[in-house]
C-alpha positions as semicolon CSV with decimal commas, in nm:
position;residue;x (nm);y (nm);z (nm)
1;M;-0,586;-2,642;3,286
2;V;-0,577;-2,993;3,431
3;R;-0,703;-2,998;3,791
4;L;-0,482;-3,196;4,029
5;M;-0,510;-3,296;4,397
6;I;-0,226;-3,424;4,616
7;A;-0,270;-3,635;4,929
8;D;0,015;-3,735;5,160
9;D;0,054;-3,727;5,538
10;E;0,413;-3,602;5,506
11;E;0,436;-3,226;5,460
12;Y;0,774;-3,260;5,289
13;E;0,625;-3,485;5,018
14;R;0,327;-3,252;4,961
15;T;0,562;-2,955;4,926
16;Y;0,799;-3,138;4,692
17;L;0,519;-3,254;4,460
18;S;0,360;-2,909;4,457
19;R;0,686;-2,734;4,367
20;F;0,776;-2,993;4,105
21;I;0,444;-2,955;3,926
22;E;0,441;-2,575;3,949
23;E;0,792;-2,566;3,801
24;H;0,749;-2,825;3,527
25;Y;0,381;-2,780;3,429
26;P;0,303;-2,409;3,491
27;D;0,053;-2,371;3,206
28;V;-0,078;-2,727;3,211
29;I;-0,160;-2,843;3,565
30;S;-0,334;-2,647;3,838
31;I;-0,305;-2,783;4,195
32;V;-0,650;-2,732;4,344
33;Y;-0,588;-2,886;4,688
34;T;-0,331;-3,073;4,900
35;A;-0,480;-3,313;5,158
36;R;-0,315;-3,460;5,469
37;D;-0,502;-3,790;5,472
38;G;-0,741;-4,008;5,273
39;A;-1,055;-3,886;5,445
40;E;-0,977;-3,521;5,370
41;L;-0,894;-3,619;5,012
42;V;-1,229;-3,792;4,953
43;E;-1,422;-3,505;5,110
44;K;-1,252;-3,235;4,902
45;A;-1,246;-3,440;4,580
46;A;-1,626;-3,460;4,589
47;E;-1,635;-3,080;4,597
48;L;-1,347;-2,995;4,360
49;R;-1,380;-3,286;4,109
50;P;-1,013;-3,305;4,001
51;D;-0,886;-3,460;3,677
52;L;-0,581;-3,620;3,847
53;I;-0,493;-3,735;4,198
54;L;-0,146;-3,818;4,333
55;M;-0,165;-3,989;4,673
56;D;0,019;-4,197;4,927
57;I;-0,106;-4,539;5,048
58;R;-0,022;-4,524;5,419
59;M;-0,219;-4,227;5,558
60;P;-0,413;-4,173;5,884
61;R;-0,795;-4,190;5,910
62;M;-0,829;-4,354;5,565
63;D;-0,550;-4,522;5,371
64;G;-0,489;-4,468;5,001
65;L;-0,642;-4,794;4,880
66;E;-0,969;-4,735;5,066
67;A;-0,975;-4,373;4,941
68;A;-0,907;-4,494;4,585
69;A;-1,200;-4,736;4,603
70;Q;-1,439;-4,459;4,708
71;L;-1,297;-4,209;4,457
72;K;-1,334;-4,445;4,159
73;Q;-1,700;-4,497;4,247
74;M;-1,761;-4,126;4,300
75;L;-1,541;-3,988;4,017
76;P;-1,489;-4,267;3,762
77;R;-1,318;-4,035;3,507
78;T;-1,060;-3,907;3,759
79;E;-0,720;-4,071;3,714
80;I;-0,532;-4,181;4,027
81;V;-0,160;-4,245;4,081
82;I;-0,046;-4,418;4,400
83;I;0,290;-4,298;4,537
84;S;0,422;-4,501;4,827
85;A;0,733;-4,632;4,998
86;Y;0,563;-4,971;5,017
87;G;0,630;-5,146;4,690
88;Q;0,497;-5,492;4,766
89;F;0,317;-5,659;4,479
90;S;0,001;-5,696;4,685
91;Y;-0,043;-5,317;4,702
92;A;0,019;-5,272;4,330
93;R;-0,216;-5,559;4,242
94;R;-0,494;-5,421;4,463
95;A;-0,441;-5,069;4,324
96;I;-0,477;-5,197;3,967
97;Q;-0,793;-5,386;4,058
98;L;-0,940;-5,060;4,190
99;G;-0,868;-4,884;3,862
100;V;-0,561;-4,687;3,975
101;K;-0,373;-4,571;3,667
102;D;-0,013;-4,605;3,790
103;F;0,195;-4,698;4,093
104;L;0,520;-4,514;4,183
105;V;0,752;-4,646;4,455
106;K;0,943;-4,403;4,677
107;P;1,213;-4,297;4,628
108;Y;1,133;-4,231;4,262
109;R;1,334;-4,033;4,011
110;S;1,196;-3,704;3,873
111;E;1,206;-3,859;3,525
112;E;0,971;-4,135;3,644
113;L;0,725;-3,879;3,780
114;T;0,745;-3,675;3,458
115;D;0,689;-3,982;3,239
116;T;0,390;-4,085;3,452
117;L;0,231;-3,740;3,436
118;N;0,294;-3,706;3,062
119;G;0,130;-4,042;2,999
120;L;-0,172;-3,947;3,209
121;L;-0,207;-3,607;3,039
122;A;-0,203;-3,772;2,698
123;G;-0,493;-3,997;2,796
124;L;-0,714;-3,739;2,963
125;D;-1,023;-3,620;2,777
126;I;-0,927;-3,252;2,816
127;T;-0,801;-3,161;2,472
128;T;-1,117;-2,988;2,353
129;S;-1,218;-2,808;2,670
130;V;-1,347;-2,451;2,669
131;P;-1,166;-2,202;2,896
132;K;-1,375;-2,173;3,212
133;D;-1,233;-1,866;3,388
134;E;-1,020;-1,558;3,329
135;Q;-0,686;-1,735;3,381
136;D;-0,780;-2,017;3,145
137;L;-0,899;-1,758;2,892
138;L;-0,567;-1,574;2,903
139;R;-0,375;-1,898;2,849
140;F;-0,610;-1,993;2,566
141;M;-0,551;-1,655;2,400
142;E;-0,173;-1,694;2,443
143;N;-0,189;-2,034;2,269
144;T;-0,375;-1,888;1,972
145;S;-0,101;-1,626;1,936
146;D;0,135;-1,890;1,799
147;D;-0,033;-1,867;1,459
148;L;0,295;-1,683;1,396
149;V;0,415;-2,036;1,317
150;W;0,209;-2,036;0,998
151;D;0,341;-1,689;0,902
152;L;0,691;-1,835;0,925
153;A;0,619;-2,167;0,755
154;F;0,415;-2,027;0,465
155;E;0,614;-1,702;0,424
156;R;0,304;-1,490;0,475
157;K;0,475;-1,176;0,609
158;S;0,784;-0,965;0,550
159;E;1,100;-1,023;0,749
160;S;1,058;-0,693;0,936
161;S;0,700;-0,782;1,030
162;L;0,811;-1,124;1,158
163;E;1,087;-0,961;1,362
164;R;0,830;-0,733;1,528
165;Q;0,601;-1,025;1,608
166;L;0,885;-1,228;1,757
167;F;1,009;-0,931;1,958
168;A;0,659;-0,891;2,103
169;R;0,693;-1,250;2,229
170;G;1,033;-1,181;2,384
171;I;1,223;-1,356;2,102
172;Q;1,520;-1,158;1,971
173;S;1,729;-1,437;1,824
174;S;1,708;-1,495;1,448
175;T;1,886;-1,833;1,468
176;F;1,637;-2,118;1,454
177;K;1,540;-2,471;1,356
178;C;1,204;-2,601;1,236
179;L;1,042;-2,932;1,332
180;T;0,735;-3,088;1,174
181;F;0,523;-3,377;1,304
182;Y;0,253;-3,567;1,116
183;H;0,017;-3,785;1,323
184;E;-0,355;-3,858;1,344
185;G;-0,358;-3,781;1,717
186;I;-0,273;-3,416;1,649
187;L;-0,640;-3,371;1,562
188;R;-0,713;-3,406;1,937
189;L;-0,414;-3,216;2,071
190;G;-0,588;-2,902;2,202
191;H;-0,434;-2,604;2,382
192;T;-0,333;-2,814;2,686
193;G;-0,148;-3,057;2,460
194;R;0,035;-2,771;2,289
195;A;0,144;-2,640;2,628
196;I;0,276;-2,985;2,722
197;I;0,476;-3,019;2,400
198;R;0,612;-2,666;2,434
199;H;0,728;-2,768;2,781
200;F;0,924;-3,063;2,637
201;F;1,140;-2,827;2,429
202;E;1,171;-2,518;2,649
203;K;1,513;-2,452;2,801
204;P;1,652;-2,134;2,964
205;A;1,817;-2,015;2,640
206;L;1,559;-2,165;2,402
207;R;1,231;-2,003;2,293
208;V;0,958;-2,212;2,135
209;C;0,674;-2,133;1,894
210;V;0,438;-2,426;1,838
211;N;0,108;-2,467;1,658
212;D;-0,100;-2,743;1,508
213;L;-0,387;-2,778;1,265
214;M;-0,547;-3,091;1,128
215;C;-0,277;-3,361;1,148
216;L;0,020;-3,123;1,123
217;L;0,226;-2,993;1,416
218;V;0,499;-2,736;1,349
219;I;0,759;-2,608;1,598
220;Y;1,015;-2,330;1,559
221;L;1,302;-2,327;1,809
222;F;1,491;-1,997;1,853
223;S;1,828;-1,986;2,031
224;D;2,166;-1,818;1,995
225;E;2,318;-2,121;2,165
226;E;2,369;-2,457;1,995
227;I;2,089;-2,704;2,066
228;T;2,255;-3,034;2,157
229;Y;2,153;-3,351;1,981
230;S;2,067;-3,526;2,308
231;E;1,836;-3,242;2,421
232;M;1,662;-3,233;2,084
233;N;1,631;-3,609;2,064
234;T;1,486;-3,631;2,418
235;A;1,224;-3,365;2,343
236;I;1,130;-3,533;2,013
237;R;1,102;-3,871;2,187
238;K;0,874;-3,727;2,455
239;T;0,659;-3,558;2,190
240;K;0,625;-3,883;1,998
241;E;0,531;-4,070;2,315
242;Y;0,274;-3,807;2,403
243;L;0,119;-3,815;2,055
244;T;0,114;-4,195;2,058
245;G;-0,091;-4,170;2,376
246;L;-0,353;-3,982;2,174
247;D;-0,350;-4,229;1,886
248;S;-0,146;-4,547;1,840
249;A;-0,060;-4,475;1,475
250;P;0,307;-4,408;1,380
251;V;0,442;-4,057;1,437
252;Y;0,643;-3,899;1,152
253;C;0,892;-3,623;1,233
254;G;1,121;-3,399;1,027
255;V;1,392;-3,159;1,147
256;S;1,557;-2,878;0,953
257;G;1,912;-2,756;0,979
258;V;2,007;-2,433;1,156
259;Y;1,906;-2,108;0,985
260;T;2,015;-1,755;1,077
261;G;1,765;-1,531;0,895
262;L;1,387;-1,512;0,909
263;S;1,372;-1,491;0,532
264;D;1,466;-1,862;0,538
265;A;1,180;-1,965;0,771
266;G;0,979;-2,108;0,481
267;Q;1,283;-2,299;0,353
268;A;1,335;-2,447;0,701
269;F;0,974;-2,571;0,703
270;R;1,014;-2,725;0,355
271;E;1,339;-2,894;0,461
272;A;1,177;-3,044;0,772
273;S;0,880;-3,157;0,564
274;A;1,115;-3,320;0,312
275;Y;1,233;-3,562;0,583
276;I;0,877;-3,684;0,633
277;E;0,821;-3,712;0,258
278;N;1,151;-3,890;0,192
279;Y;1,129;-4,143;0,477
280;S;0,766;-4,251;0,446
281;N;0,576;-4,465;0,200
282;A;0,402;-4,321;-0,106
283;G;0,060;-4,309;0,062
284;I;0,183;-4,115;0,367
285;R;0,391;-3,886;0,145
286;E;0,091;-3,792;-0,069
287;Y;-0,140;-3,748;0,230
288;Y;0,116;-3,530;0,411
289;R;0,142;-3,301;0,109
290;H;-0,236;-3,285;0,087
291;I;-0,268;-3,194;0,456
292;T;0,002;-2,928;0,427
293;E;-0,188;-2,761;0,145
294;D;-0,513;-2,782;0,341
295;V;-0,346;-2,618;0,642
296;R;-0,220;-2,342;0,412
297;S;-0,573;-2,300;0,273
298;A;-0,720;-2,279;0,624
299;C;-0,467;-2,011;0,722
300;D;-0,546;-1,814;0,407
301;G;-0,916;-1,855;0,482
302;E;-0,870;-1,704;0,828
303;Q;-0,702;-1,402;0,668
304;R;-0,987;-1,359;0,419
305;I;-1,249;-1,384;0,695
306;R;-1,067;-1,111;0,886
307;F;-1,054;-0,894;0,575
308;F;-1,427;-0,931;0,508
309;I;-1,510;-0,847;0,870
310;L;-1,308;-0,526;0,854
311;N;-1,458;-0,439;0,516
312;R;-1,812;-0,507;0,639
313;N;-1,871;-0,745;0,350
314;H;-2,125;-0,973;0,515
315;A;-2,212;-1,181;0,208
316;Q;-1,852;-1,272;0,125
317;L;-1,779;-1,327;0,493
318;L;-2,054;-1,592;0,516
319;E;-1,935;-1,763;0,197
320;C;-1,573;-1,772;0,315
321;A;-1,673;-1,891;0,664
322;S;-1,880;-2,171;0,511
323;Q;-1,582;-2,285;0,303
324;Q;-1,359;-2,273;0,612
325;S;-1,608;-2,474;0,816
326;T;-1,641;-2,736;0,541
327;L;-1,264;-2,777;0,518
328;L;-1,224;-2,815;0,895
329;R;-1,521;-3,055;0,918
330;S;-1,354;-3,285;0,664
331;Y;-1,082;-3,348;0,926
332;Y;-1,248;-3,300;1,265
333;G;-1,593;-3,435;1,179
334;E;-1,895;-3,317;1,376
335;G;-1,898;-3,276;1,752
336;E;-1,669;-3,120;2,009
337;G;-1,353;-3,157;1,800
338;L;-1,491;-2,928;1,531
339;S;-1,641;-2,690;1,789
340;H;-1,304;-2,659;1,960
341;V;-1,117;-2,569;1,642
342;L;-1,388;-2,315;1,552
343;R;-1,358;-2,156;1,898
344;R;-0,987;-2,136;1,839
345;L;-1,049;-1,969;1,502
346;L;-1,278;-1,710;1,665
347;F;-1,023;-1,624;1,933
348;T;-0,748;-1,597;1,671
349;L;-0,969;-1,359;1,470
350;L;-1,042;-1,160;1,786
351;R;-0,673;-1,123;1,868
352;H;-0,589;-0,995;1,520
353;L;-0,892;-0,769;1,493
354;T;-0,844;-0,603;1,831
355;A;-0,480;-0,537;1,739
356;Q;-0,575;-0,384;1,404
357;M;-0,859;-0,180;1,553
358;E;-0,643;-0,088;1,857
359;I;-0,908;-0,198;2,104
360;S;-0,781;-0,214;2,463
361;P;-0,733;-0,567;2,604
362;D;-0,925;-0,444;2,910
363;S;-1,236;-0,364;2,707
364;G;-1,405;-0,692;2,807
365;I;-1,443;-0,814;2,449
366;S;-1,250;-1,136;2,519
367;E;-1,479;-1,219;2,810
368;Q;-1,786;-1,149;2,596
369;L;-1,664;-1,386;2,326
370;L;-1,580;-1,641;2,594
371;R;-1,939;-1,635;2,716
372;L;-2,061;-1,686;2,359
373;C;-1,831;-1,986;2,319
374;A;-1,894;-2,138;2,662
375;D;-2,221;-2,313;2,570
376;E;-2,089;-2,657;2,473
377;S;-2,439;-2,768;2,374
378;E;-2,439;-2,539;2,071
379;D;-2,379;-2,702;1,734
380;S;-2,071;-2,591;1,543
381;E;-2,262;-2,388;1,282
382;T;-2,444;-2,185;1,548
383;L;-2,118;-2,132;1,736
384;L;-1,943;-1,996;1,427
385;E;-2,240;-1,784;1,320
386;N;-2,279;-1,623;1,664
387;G;-1,907;-1,564;1,699
388;L;-1,869;-1,399;1,359
389;R;-2,175;-1,180;1,417
390;F;-2,019;-1,063;1,744
391;L;-1,687;-0,983;1,573
392;E;-1,869;-0,792;1,298
393;Q;-2,043;-0,581;1,561
394;Q;-1,711;-0,497;1,725
395;A;-1,563;-0,398;1,390
396;V;-1,859;-0,170;1,309
397;Q;-1,839;-0,002;1,650
398;S;-1,466;0,063;1,619
399;Q;-1,467;0,176;1,256
400;T;-1,646;0,507;1,297
401;P;-1,585;0,763;1,020
402;G;-1,251;0,929;1,070
403;N;-1,117;0,647;1,288
404;P;-0,793;0,811;1,410
405;Q;-0,622;0,475;1,464
406;I;-0,669;0,378;1,100
407;V;-0,542;0,717;0,978
408;R;-0,242;0,698;1,212
409;K;-0,157;0,348;1,088
410;A;-0,196;0,456;0,726
411;R;0,036;0,755;0,776
412;A;0,295;0,536;0,945
413;Y;0,274;0,289;0,659
414;L;0,319;0,566;0,400
415;E;0,620;0,705;0,583
416;E;0,784;0,362;0,577
417;H;0,691;0,256;0,223
418;Y;0,668;0,588;0,032
419;S;0,941;0,480;-0,214
420;E;0,729;0,187;-0,337
421;P;0,452;0,202;-0,601
422;L;0,165;0,293;-0,368
423;G;-0,199;0,382;-0,404
424;L;-0,505;0,389;-0,186
425;R;-0,585;0,024;-0,259
426;E;-0,238;-0,108;-0,170
427;V;-0,234;0,071;0,166
428;A;-0,592;-0,032;0,246
429;D;-0,506;-0,396;0,172
430;A;-0,202;-0,374;0,400
431;L;-0,421;-0,242;0,683
432;G;-0,703;-0,488;0,620
433;V;-0,971;-0,229;0,539
434;S;-1,149;-0,121;0,221
435;S;-1,005;0,158;0,006
436;G;-1,335;0,348;0,031
437;Y;-1,332;0,333;0,410
438;L;-0,967;0,446;0,427
439;S;-1,044;0,743;0,201
440;K;-1,339;0,844;0,422
441;C;-1,122;0,824;0,732
442;F;-0,868;1,065;0,584
443;K;-1,138;1,310;0,477
444;A;-1,315;1,297;0,814
445;Q;-0,993;1,397;0,991
446;G;-1,017;1,738;0,826
447;G;-0,656;1,741;0,708
448;D;-0,486;1,632;0,389
449;S;-0,641;1,369;0,169
450;F;-0,463;1,038;0,122
451;T;-0,301;1,151;-0,203
452;E;-0,196;1,486;-0,058
453;Y;-0,038;1,324;0,244
454;L;0,154;1,070;0,030
455;T;0,279;1,350;-0,196
456;D;0,396;1,553;0,105
457;V;0,583;1,253;0,248
458;R;0,757;1,190;-0,084
459;I;0,856;1,553;-0,133
460;E;1,000;1,575;0,219
461;A;1,205;1,263;0,142
462;A;1,319;1,420;-0,186
463;K;1,429;1,737;-0,002
464;R;1,644;1,529;0,231
465;L;1,812;1,359;-0,065
466;M;1,872;1,696;-0,233
467;R;2,038;1,829;0,083
468;D;2,246;1,519;0,156
469;T;2,340;1,378;-0,189
470;D;2,450;1,487;-0,534
471;S;2,198;1,264;-0,714
472;S;2,019;1,402;-1,017
473;I;1,665;1,536;-0,982
474;S;1,538;1,257;-1,207
475;D;1,702;0,985;-0,992
476;I;1,568;1,144;-0,675
477;S;1,214;1,155;-0,811
478;Y;1,225;0,783;-0,885
479;A;1,389;0,707;-0,547
480;V;1,102;0,863;-0,353
481;G;0,827;0,686;-0,549
482;F;0,734;0,919;-0,838
483;S;0,707;0,741;-1,172
484;D;0,732;1,064;-1,375
485;P;1,007;1,325;-1,306
486;G;0,797;1,591;-1,480
487;Y;0,503;1,530;-1,247
488;F;0,744;1,533;-0,950
489;S;0,872;1,876;-1,054
490;K;0,516;2,007;-1,089
491;C;0,418;1,884;-0,742
492;F;0,740;2,015;-0,587
493;R;0,697;2,362;-0,736
494;K;0,334;2,380;-0,620
495;R;0,429;2,289;-0,263
496;E;0,761;2,476;-0,224
497;N;0,713;2,769;-0,467
498;L;1,040;2,688;-0,645
499;S;1,167;2,418;-0,873
500;P;1,354;2,109;-0,752
501;S;1,663;2,226;-0,940
502;D;1,665;2,564;-0,764
503;Y;1,618;2,395;-0,425
504;A;1,905;2,151;-0,489
505;T;2,133;2,426;-0,623
506;F;2,078;2,641;-0,315
507;F;2,187;2,369;-0,073
508;R;2,475;2,251;-0,288
509;N;2,609;2,609;-0,304
510;E;2,575;2,632;0,074
511;K;2,802;2,328;0,110
512;E;3,070;2,500;-0,100
């Protein structure tokens, strides 16, 4: 969160600015103090060390220009905006000489204030910050949750799984557009920058999923209402201006048409990408394709790391993590940029792992990982190594033999997918655990084995079909997942003490 102070001797102006910022920048700017005069501002700024200051010129005890002079000596990295009813050139000239970033003249339009704040946010060195407290941590975790964007773009999950993920985020519409941006400044965007860009697009009836990696930014917009061209164009313009503030290179943008089914999410991404490829030179086109494939590889690498953690395969985990680190380093270089993206990777892993292991959000694990990541003096390799070791420990502690959560998930999966060709390995892969571990969990529960439970589920499904349809026994056996009708009959007889034909005949006679 960007820390902001306001100073104005008029209570109305302090209230207006506070409400405007709370409404328009809820996840971006935190107002740490509102001062009534320049002297109070200087005193509190020394204690609170804000990133931004909005202040009037004419104030009692100490005017804005004198306060600005002291503040720039005391806090040279803090950006200051003068807001005043006195628009004479002499004030503006003196403010610029003092290092004030901008000068707004009352009465100003809300668009002028927004443009000024957006420009300042783009220039602040806050994009790679580590969350410092619980609120910042929660916002950081919420930002990592938009890796759903990559599931949509790269078609990594089934339509039903995507629907569940969107529903969990309060998104029920399946009508959407996809936007892609390519720009060097995206490398420095950070979670604050993502929140700012999300804010550009958010409307009452519009839900936004946004994520970035390397030089690629992807946005999915969900709405049952038509998104007007002017609204879209304004949001795109603001995004381009913000990105240009991070790096002066050209910004390339592509927009898809409207799609009405999540199965087309990948096609929407490819269509948006085609605009960038078709309207750029050969060098940009080739580099964009290369970056897109590298982003896909990084997303696949995150999935493999998660799999190796859950399977307790330490050797392969280290190899995969090294490959992931090398790929990210080729874009972010050494230093805080790389450390930030590795922290983001660790929190993304944590979010997925805690969901799969059904660990309570109140368990304190997030705070423990936060403390591990908070030491900004650590080099990137040490950060990644310590974080992965911590996640491995959590996985080991949660995966005790007979883990009831794993068994419950496996049973639910079997009951939903019993008609498909299934074995222990397929279900284990779907749950992100090893087949050996899944088998041990079933045995430790003291009930049916995996195979016995799957057979029972399929036979119960077959009995329903026999009661409700006139399908042949052979067709029913195939419909519930058996590949051999003879083996189905053998299993059915063993479980029910009569043949499938006798069972079907009994219920069909009852209907007559």
